[in-house]
N, C-alpha and C positions, 0 to 999 in steps of 0.2 A: 639368403636372398638369391635362389638360383631362380638363373634367366634363361633361358634357354634363345641362340638367336641363329640363324641362318638367310644372310644378306639380307637384313633388316636398316629399316636406314636409324637414324640417329632420332632422331624430332622422332621416329612413332615410339622407337625401343623408350624413352622418358615417360610421351602422353600411358602408352602401357606400362608404365611401374607406379606410374601415380594411380590409375585404374584400375592395380592392384591392391591398391598402401591405400585406397580409397581418398589422396589426393588429385584434388584439381587439377592441371597443368597445364601453365602457361607455357608453349614455348615459341621458342621464334625463330621468324620468319630466312634470318641468319643462320640458323645453324640448321650446319652440312653437314657429307658423311654417312659411316653403312661400320655398320659392326657387323662381326661376322663372329663366327666363334671361339674360347677364346678369354671369358669371361673369368671374372675371375667370384669363383664363389663366396659370400659373406654377407651381410644384413643390409638391407636397400640402401640404409646408405652410403653404403662402402662403394653401392653399385652406382649410388649416384657418382659418387664424389670418382670412381677409374672413370666412367665417363666422361665427365666435364675433363677431366686433366688427360686424353689423348684426343678427343677435340678443341681443348680451349675455352670453353665454356663456366661459367658458375651460375651460379643457384642465388637463389633466394628465396624463403617460407616465410612469410606476410603474415600468420596464423589463419588464413585461409585458401589462401592457391600457393602450391610451388610455382616461381616462375626462373627460369635458364635462357638466358640469353649466351652471344657471344663474349669473351672476353672483351672484343671493337668497339663493345656498346657501350660497355659500363666506365 
């Protein structure tokens, strides 16, 4: 999954990931931060995991919707 960011919010990048993968994405309003260049190229799952690792997020896919929240919310 190759995704190029130029000063984009983390939440927007996650929504775009969902759109590209055709998976509805529910992102918590508490998800903050901005992405810039430097995201590794890999699978979509690796991209998601890298964002979660960098910004203290967790994700859960219930079979229909991908949910992303902060670690503090869980």
